[in-house]
Structure formats: C-alpha cells, structure tokens
N, C-alpha and C positions, 0 to 999 in steps of 0.2 A: 121863524128864524130870517133878518134882514136880508135879503136877496132880491138881486131884479127879477121878475117872471122872464125876461129874454135869456137866462144863463142854466135853464133847468137841464137843458138838455146835455147826456153825459156822453163829453167830445175827448178826445188827447189819448193818451196813452197811459190810461189809467192804469194801476194794479193794486190788487187784492190778496193778502194773506191771512190767512187765520192762523191763530196763535195756537201752538200746541203746545205738548207736552212732553213730547219726545222727542227727540234729535234725529231722528232716522225716521220721522212719519213721510205718509208717503202725501205726493201734490196730485192734482188734477187740473183738467185747463178749464174755465171760468167763461160762461157765458150769461146771459142773460134771462135764459130756460131752467137755470138750474138752482136749487133750494139746498142750501149747505150748511151741515149741522151746526147750530150756536143754542146750545141748551140754556137754561137759568134757572135759577132758584126761587121758591115761591115760598115764604115761610108765614105765611098767612091765613093759612086753614083752621079752621075750629079745634082741631085735636093738638096745634102746635105745631107739628112733625113738617119739615120742610119737603119740596116736590120739586124730581129736578124736569121740567117742562120741556115738551120735545117739539121743540121749536128750530127753526132756520134763518139764515138770512139770503134774501132775494134782492137784485138787483133793480133799480126802474128799470123798465122796458124803454125810455126814451132815448134819443141818441142812435149813435154808430157804434154797436157792439164789436165789428167784427176787428178794431180796433184794438180789442182790451183782450185777443184770444188768446192771449200768451201769460195771461196771470196767473198765479199760482195760486193754491187751494191748500191749505194741511189739513186734515180732516181729524186730528185730534187735536184736542185745543180748548180756553175756555174763554175763549173771545176770538178778538176779530180787530186787524191792521192793516192801512190801508194808506194808500198817496194818491194823490194826483197831481200831473201838467198840466193837465186842462182846466176847464171852469168848473167846473163840478162834478163831483161822484157821488150815489148818493142810495140808499139800498134798504131794506126794512125788516122787520122780524116777523116770520110768518109760522103759521100754527101746522105743522105737517100732517097734524091727524085728521083736522078737518078741508085742509085745502084752504085756509082764508086766514088773515094779517090775522098776528095776536092781537087779544084788546086787552087796555091796561084799565083801573079804575084804582085809581089812588087816594081818593080821601080815605081819612084818619089810617093812613102807611106810608111807609118810607122806603125811598126806590134807591140804591146805591150801587157803585160801579168803581169798577179800577181804571185808572186815564195812565196814559204814559206819553206825552205832548214836548217833550226835551228837545226833537227835531224841528217842531212845528216853528218856522219863524212867524214873526209880525207880516203880515198883508196877508194871512192864512187862515183858515177857520176850520178847526176842527168840531164837528156838532155832534150832538146824541141830543135828540128832543122829538116830543108828544105832538099828531096834530089827530083832528077827528074827522080822518077819512072813512071811507063806508068801510066795514067788514065784508061785504061781500063782493068788494071790486075785485076785478081780477088781480092774482099775484105780479106784481112789481107794477103796477098802473094805477090810476086814481088821487095823485101825489095833490096836497092843497093844504095853503097855512095860512096862519095869522095875517099874511100881506096881501089875502084876495077875500074866500068864503068860510074857511077853516077856523078853527079855535086852536090855538097851537101855544103848549109849554116847553121852552128851550129850558130845556135842563143843565146843558152843556153848551157852549160855544166859546172856543178858547182857543189859545195856541199859548206857547212858553211865556211870554209876554203879560196875556189880560187871559181874564174867562170870564164871562157872562152868564146869569139866568134870568129869563123874560117870559112872563105874561103877556100874550099876545089875545086879548080876550074877543069878540064877535056877538052881536045882539040877536043871534038863531045860530040854531044849532042845524040845519037843515040846509046851509047853503045856501042862504037867500037874505041874508042880513049883512050889515056893516062890519068888517073888523079893524083893531086897532094895529095897523103897520109897526107904529114905535112900539109900542107895547111899555109895560112896568118891568123895569130890571135892578139888580145889583150886579157889581162889575167888581173884579178884584185889583183890578188897577184904579178904580179910582175911590174905593170905598176902604182896601183894606193892604195897599202896596208895600207896607213895607212885612206883610207876614205870608202873601203867597207870591212867589218870582222865582226867579235865578236865583239859586242861593240862598233863599229866606229862608223862614222860618216854615213853611211849608215848600221843599225843593222843587220847582215845576219843570228840572231836569234829571228826576227822578221818577216813577210809578207812586201814584198816590192814590185814595179814595174818595169819592164825591159822596155823600149821602143827602137827598134831600126828604122833606119829612112834610106831608098835607094833614093841618091843625082842620078840624071841623069843629063849627058851632057847639056842638053835645059829643065830641069826641065820641063817633059814631060815623058810619060810613055812610049813614041818612042824612047826614048835616049839612048843613052849608060850608065851602069852603073860605074860611078867614084868615087864613095864614100859610107863608110857604116857605120854611126853613131850611137851608142849604149851611153845610159843614166839610171842610177841604181835612184829613187826616192823613197821617203821615209817620209810621211806627208810632212810639206814643204821644203824639203833636197832634192837637186837634185845634182848627179855627174854626171861627161862625161869619158868613156875610151877614148884614143887615137882615133883618125878616121882611119878608115882603108881605105885607098886612093890607089890610084895608086902610086903615092911617094913610101909613106910608107912601101906598099907590094914589091916595088922593091929594095929598101934599106933592109927594114927588113930582107929578105928572098934573099938575094945577095948569101949565102950560101946553097941555099935548091935546091939541081939538078933537083927536079922536076916543079917548079914554072913558071920558063921562056919558059919550054914546053910542057905545060897541060893547056895553057888556056887563064891566069892570068886573068884580068879582063874581058875580051871581051867573055870568057868560059860563068863567071857567069851573066855576062849579059844575054848572049843568050841562057841561060836556064830558067830565069825567063822570057825571052819572051814566051817559051813554058809552061811553068807552074811547081811548084813544089809542094809533098806532105808533109803535117806537121806530124811530128813524135815524138811521146815519150819514153823517156826509160829511164832506171833504172839499170846502171849493176856497177860491181866492186868483190873485193875479199879484200878490208879492207889495211890496211898496206903502203907499199910504191908501191900499182899495179897505183894509179893516181898519182905517184909525176909528170908526164910532165904536171899537172894541176895544182895540190896542194903544190910541193914542196917535198911531202912526209913525213917522218920521221924528216928531215932537217929540217921545217919549225916548228916554236914555237909554232904555233896555234894547229897543228896537234898532239893533248895530248888525253891521258884518259877523259877529260870533254868536248871533243868537240865532240855530236851526242853519246848520254849516251845510245841509244839502239845499239841492234847488227847492224842493216843494218841502221835504221834511214828510213824516210817518206817522200814523195814531194809532196805540191801539187800547182799547175798549173790550174790559174780561169783567169777568167775577159779576156779571149782573143778577142783582138780588131783589125781589119784595118782600116785605119783612112787613109785623107791627110797628109802629113807633118804638122807637129804643131811647132811653136816657142817654144824650152823651154830654160828655164832660169835656171844656173846653180848657185847651193849656195855654192858651193866648188870647 
C-alpha cells in the first residue's frame, strides 16, 4: 500500500461500523483491545465443504484510541463498514481460537469479497490487502508492508473513481531484505476506464464483487506463483483486469528501479508459502493526495458529485477463500 510511513498512526474521529443483517442489531463501543466478530468462508478444504472461520477484526494499536471511543459496532453482520476523517485507520483479521492473526496462503486459490465504495471520493483510499506480518505478533501490533520490509499484495486499493491491485515483493522473507515500494499493478482507471466506474458496466455507485485468482506453475499449492488475475462482477456482468504475470510485470516495470532487485514473482511466491495477514485500511486527505491511484483532479470523475460526504465510507463483506473457479467475462 503506497502510504507515507509517517502517517501510520490512527488519528482523528474515525468510526467503524460492522455491517449486519438485522435492523435491530445491538451496538457496542469500540477500542483497540476488542476483537470483533468478522467470520469468513473457507471453501478449499479437501472434502470440498465450506467452513465458517471463527475470526474477528482488531484495530491497530497505534495512535490515540480514546478519540474514537464513541464508534459503534454491530454484532450481527457479514462484513465491516468504516470511514475516517483522519490520516489513516487500520485493522486486521484475527483468529480468535488461537489468539493470533489469521494467516492466508492463497497459491492455487481464489479470494473474493463484496465492496461498496459509492461514497469514497477521489483523494481517499479504501484498502484491503495482505502483508507478510509475523503471526506471533501481539494482536494489533507488528504492522509492516512493501514500503519497508514485508512482502505485500494489495488486493484492492480504491475509491469510486479507480481501484488497483499491486504486487510489492521483497528479496527476503525475514524483514532483512529490500522491498519494491512502487510494485507491479493494474488499475481500473488506467486499463479499463470504460468498464468500471460510476455508471459504467460495473457501477461503482453500487456494491460489486472482486475476485482475485492466484495461479501457480503446476496448478498446485506447492507450485511457483506465476500469475494473478482479478475480476469485478455485478449481477450478471463480469469484467477482467489485465493479468499480473511474470512477462507483464517485467515489461511494465522496466523503468522501476526496485522490481528486478526485490524478488519479483519468486519473492511474492515465497511469502505466500509462509502466509500473510489480511489488513483493512482507509486513508487519504482528499484532492490530489491519491493521484497515483485515481488521477487526481485531472480525472473528470474526480469532481464534487463523486462522494458527497466529507470522507465517504467503505463496506467490505462476504469474504471467501475458494478453489479457483471458471469465471466467464461478459465485457
């Protein structure tokens, strides 16, 4: 995730609300010590059955949490919904049964979720991504990413105008190596602007599904990662972004001084063997602050009608890990 390390502290009057299924759901106050129920589906077991993982959401412990003590949390839900008028708000998926971060290994698997970013305007970034953090770290601590020492896979960084998926490899898996802060990625605003966006084929003013598939050299979990493919679906409509492949990244990042010295695809592949932590974040300051993502004020979509609230809010829901399934593209 492309973010200045000086702004990692959680500041401002950020609020989190978990999305529920009952209009009469009960609420509770949120602080950094609580783990909030946020289960997800795993459908990649040997017997082919889906299991509901007993996981929860926990805030990063950095920053001044007394300033968000009035945030409301819904107990019956299938996702998480939050916003922030401060620099950044961040949290993690946590395994409540073993008192550790939930670890994901996604080679030869697909990862999907529903997202609603209708009110997230340009200059803000609602993110869902993975980082090779240490599973043993105390809950809410240990954050690292591809800007410094940890392999990172950005599944989704976006707002209503644009979204991106980016690989940030490192040439070591023990926090001693160098990482690629730029990364190799694809962006809906750059690659398929007529297909994804407000009132486009996939309308970002409505909820849609993002599915990311991780292909290996031998179509098994022990193979080398060779490609990452992402789709956006809404109703009966599905579009595909360009595939993040070895050839694509080597060509795309020819001018990137970091890519060929920071592990490339093998670096990311090794990190999935070890496992990565799922992270949720929302950050930005409006205007041109996310121009690398949405094009800033030069993008016609970045106007006053896009994201009418001060900061907007994002919902991530129905998180699921599955075997790679055939997906038919409609555009």
